[in-house]
C-alpha positions as CSV (number, residue, x, y, z in Angstrom):
1,X,10.5,94.1,-134.9
2,X,7.5,95.2,-132.7
3,X,5.5,97.7,-133.3
4,X,2.9,98.9,-130.7
5,X,-0.5,100.4,-132.1
6,X,-2.6,103.0,-130.0
7,X,-6.0,104.5,-130.1
8,X,-6.1,108.1,-128.7
9,X,-9.0,110.6,-128.1
10,X,-7.4,112.9,-130.9
11,X,-10.2,113.0,-133.7
12,X,-8.1,114.1,-136.2
13,X,-5.5,111.1,-135.5
14,X,-7.1,108.3,-133.3
15,X,-4.6,105.8,-134.0
16,X,-0.8,106.0,-133.8
17,X,1.8,103.4,-134.3
18,X,4.8,103.6,-132.0
19,X,7.9,101.7,-133.6
20,X,9.6,98.9,-131.4
21,X,12.8,99.9,-129.4
22,X,14.9,96.5,-130.4
23,X,15.5,93.8,-132.8
24,X,15.6,89.8,-132.5
25,X,16.6,87.1,-134.6
26,X,13.4,84.8,-133.9
27,X,9.8,85.2,-133.2
28,X,10.2,83.3,-129.9
29,X,12.5,85.8,-128.6
30,X,10.6,88.7,-129.9
31,X,7.5,87.5,-128.0
32,X,9.9,87.4,-124.8
33,X,11.5,90.7,-125.3
34,X,9.2,93.2,-126.6
35,X,6.9,93.7,-123.6
36,X,5.1,96.6,-122.8
37,X,7.2,97.3,-119.5
38,X,10.3,97.4,-121.3
39,X,9.4,100.4,-123.6
40,X,10.9,103.8,-123.0
41,X,8.6,106.4,-123.9
42,X,9.2,110.2,-124.0
43,X,6.6,112.8,-124.9
44,X,3.5,111.3,-126.4
45,X,1.7,112.8,-129.1
46,X,-1.5,112.6,-127.5
47,X,-2.6,113.1,-123.7
48,X,-4.6,109.9,-123.6
49,X,-3.6,106.9,-125.4
50,X,-4.6,103.3,-125.0
51,X,-2.6,100.1,-126.0
52,X,-4.3,98.1,-128.7
53,X,-2.3,95.8,-130.4
54,X,1.5,94.8,-130.1
55,X,2.1,93.7,-134.0
56,X,5.5,91.9,-134.9
57,X,6.7,91.8,-138.4
58,X,9.8,90.2,-139.9
59,X,12.1,91.6,-142.5
60,X,12.4,89.3,-145.6
61,X,14.9,91.0,-147.9
62,X,13.5,94.1,-149.0
63,X,10.0,93.2,-147.7
64,X,8.5,93.3,-144.4
65,X,6.1,90.4,-143.6
66,X,3.4,90.6,-141.0
67,X,3.8,87.5,-138.2
68,X,1.5,88.2,-135.4
69,X,-0.6,90.7,-133.2
70,X,-1.2,90.4,-129.9
71,X,-4.3,91.7,-128.0
72,X,-4.1,94.3,-125.4
73,X,-7.6,95.7,-125.3
74,X,-8.8,93.8,-122.4
75,X,-7.3,92.0,-119.3
76,X,-6.7,89.3,-121.2
77,X,-3.9,88.5,-124.3
78,X,-4.9,86.7,-127.2
79,X,-2.7,86.0,-130.5
80,X,-4.2,87.3,-133.8
81,X,-2.9,86.0,-137.1
82,X,-4.6,86.9,-140.3
83,X,-4.1,84.4,-143.1
84,X,-5.0,87.4,-145.8
85,X,-1.7,89.0,-144.5
86,X,0.5,85.9,-145.2
87,X,2.1,85.8,-148.5
88,X,0.8,83.4,-151.0
89,X,1.3,79.5,-150.4
90,X,2.2,77.4,-153.2
91,X,0.0,74.2,-153.9
92,X,0.3,71.4,-151.4
93,X,2.6,73.3,-149.2
94,X,2.3,74.1,-145.3
95,X,3.6,76.5,-143.1
96,X,5.7,75.1,-140.6
97,X,7.7,77.0,-137.9
98,X,11.9,76.5,-138.7
99,X,14.8,76.7,-136.3
100,X,14.3,80.5,-135.7
101,X,10.7,80.2,-135.0
102,X,9.5,81.8,-138.5
103,X,6.6,80.5,-140.2
104,X,8.2,79.0,-143.8
105,X,6.3,77.3,-146.7
106,X,7.6,73.5,-147.0
107,X,6.5,70.8,-149.1
108,X,5.6,67.4,-147.6
109,X,7.8,64.7,-148.4
110,X,9.0,61.6,-147.0
111,X,7.2,58.3,-146.7
112,X,3.6,59.8,-146.4
113,X,2.3,62.1,-148.9
114,X,-0.4,64.7,-148.8
115,X,-3.0,66.4,-151.3
116,X,-4.2,69.9,-151.4
117,X,-7.6,68.3,-149.8
118,X,-5.3,67.3,-146.6
119,X,-5.7,63.5,-147.3
120,X,-2.6,61.6,-146.4
121,X,-1.3,58.2,-147.8
122,X,1.7,55.9,-147.1
123,X,3.9,56.1,-150.4
124,X,4.8,53.0,-152.5
125,X,7.7,50.6,-151.3
126,X,8.3,52.5,-147.8
127,X,7.2,49.8,-145.5
128,X,10.4,48.1,-144.2
129,X,10.8,45.2,-141.6
130,X,11.4,47.5,-138.9
131,X,8.3,49.4,-139.3
132,X,6.0,46.2,-138.4
133,X,5.8,45.5,-134.8
134,X,7.0,42.4,-133.8
135,X,3.9,41.3,-132.4
136,X,1.6,42.4,-135.3
137,X,0.2,38.9,-136.2
138,X,-0.6,40.0,-139.7
139,X,-2.9,37.5,-141.3
140,X,-1.9,35.2,-144.3
141,X,-5.2,36.3,-146.2
142,X,-3.5,40.0,-146.1
143,X,-0.7,38.5,-148.3
144,X,-0.5,39.1,-152.1
145,X,-1.6,36.2,-154.1
146,X,0.7,34.2,-156.7
147,X,1.1,34.7,-160.6
148,X,-0.9,31.2,-161.2
149,X,-4.0,33.2,-159.7
150,X,-4.3,30.9,-156.4
151,X,-4.1,31.9,-153.0
152,X,-0.1,31.6,-153.2
153,X,1.8,33.0,-150.4
154,X,5.4,32.9,-149.3
155,X,7.5,33.5,-146.3
156,X,11.3,34.7,-146.3
157,X,13.4,33.2,-143.3
158,X,17.4,34.2,-143.7
159,X,18.6,32.8,-146.9
160,X,15.5,30.3,-147.5
161,X,11.9,30.7,-148.8
162,X,9.0,28.7,-148.3
163,X,6.1,29.1,-150.9
164,X,2.8,27.5,-151.0
165,X,-0.5,27.5,-152.6
166,X,-3.7,25.8,-153.9
167,X,-4.4,24.7,-157.7
168,X,-7.8,23.0,-159.4
169,X,-6.8,20.1,-161.8
170,X,-9.6,19.9,-164.3
171,X,-10.1,17.7,-167.2
172,X,-13.4,16.6,-169.2
173,X,-12.1,13.2,-170.1
174,X,-9.2,11.0,-170.1
175,X,-6.7,10.1,-167.6
176,X,-4.6,12.9,-167.3
177,X,-5.0,16.6,-166.2
178,X,-1.7,19.0,-165.1
179,X,-1.3,22.5,-164.4
180,X,1.9,24.8,-164.5
181,X,2.5,26.7,-161.5
182,X,4.5,29.9,-161.5
183,X,6.1,30.8,-158.0
184,X,4.8,33.9,-156.4
185,X,8.5,34.7,-156.0
186,X,11.4,33.3,-157.9
187,X,14.0,31.3,-156.2
188,X,17.7,31.9,-156.5
189,X,18.8,31.5,-160.3
190,X,20.1,28.4,-160.9
191,X,19.0,26.7,-158.0
192,X,16.3,23.9,-157.7
193,X,13.7,24.3,-154.7
194,X,12.1,21.2,-153.1
195,X,8.4,20.9,-154.4
196,X,5.9,18.6,-153.0
197,X,2.3,18.5,-153.7
198,X,-1.0,16.4,-152.2
199,X,-4.1,15.6,-153.7
200,X,-7.6,16.6,-152.1
201,X,-9.0,13.0,-151.3
202,X,-12.5,14.0,-151.4
203,X,-13.0,13.2,-155.0
204,X,-13.1,9.5,-154.7
205,X,-10.6,9.2,-157.4
206,X,-7.5,6.9,-157.4
207,X,-5.0,8.8,-158.5
208,X,-1.2,9.7,-158.1
209,X,0.0,13.3,-157.9
210,X,3.3,14.1,-159.3
211,X,5.6,17.1,-159.2
212,X,7.5,17.6,-162.5
213,X,8.4,20.0,-165.2
214,X,10.5,19.6,-168.2
215,X,12.7,16.4,-167.7
216,X,10.7,16.1,-164.5
217,X,12.5,18.2,-162.1
218,X,11.2,21.7,-160.7
219,X,12.7,25.3,-161.9
220,X,13.7,28.1,-159.8
221,X,10.3,29.8,-161.3
222,X,8.1,27.0,-161.1
223,X,7.0,23.4,-162.1
224,X,4.2,21.3,-163.6
225,X,1.8,19.3,-161.6
226,X,0.4,16.3,-163.2
227,X,-3.0,13.9,-162.2
228,X,-2.5,10.2,-163.3
229,X,-5.5,8.0,-162.8
230,X,-3.8,4.8,-161.4
231,X,-6.3,2.2,-162.9
232,X,-6.0,3.7,-166.8
233,X,-9.8,3.8,-166.9
234,X,-11.1,7.1,-168.8
235,X,-13.3,9.2,-166.3
236,X,-14.0,12.9,-166.1
237,X,-12.4,14.5,-162.8
238,X,-11.8,17.8,-161.2
239,X,-9.2,18.1,-158.5
240,X,-7.6,20.4,-155.8
241,X,-4.1,20.2,-154.7
242,X,-2.0,21.6,-152.3
243,X,1.7,22.5,-153.0
244,X,4.6,23.5,-151.1
245,X,8.1,24.7,-152.2
246,X,11.6,25.5,-150.4
247,X,14.6,26.7,-151.5
248,X,17.3,29.6,-151.5
249,X,16.3,33.0,-152.2
250,X,17.2,35.0,-155.3
């Protein structure tokens, strides 16, 4: 409903409020239908009256809630909204217009969260394949590292997965060094991935790289890589090896 606020030259009653002559189901239709030209005015309480504002209010249960005021004091019309006239707003809520054009308190939800300071963040575990552009060209360096602490990476393609990484083998003396590698993501339970590993040849050590675990085979969760010095001579060495594993997705 609209109410019309007038000022008069009556020193005893300078302000008059004229009740609106219609009701509307939404704020949008109230704005459109409640025009000054649509008013049917009979005998006015004062000989001189100047229109100041059109005030629109909404009934909410037993309460009447202020919605907005339009300024008719000059040639232009401006919309004035008083935040102090609005009812209290719960922490972390927003005022949003509903289907009827009425401002309604809403708690933000979905894939994006927001603090009461207005800071937005993407929620955890909400990004799916469809959210990533086909030409995003995400750098491999942005992928998470593996459980063995190396720069392990992986890709999934259909029901296959490729994983790879770098591990350093170190021994202060002797002919053997080994490291147990845990895959960043386990392969299908019960399956045996194909694992290969290669030496970094820049250390000047004649050695052979083996990828073995337990009885000599990798498992779906990892493998053991061992470096053996071929000539059997005891010496110190520190080697990097590069591994790749291919298998079925769990």
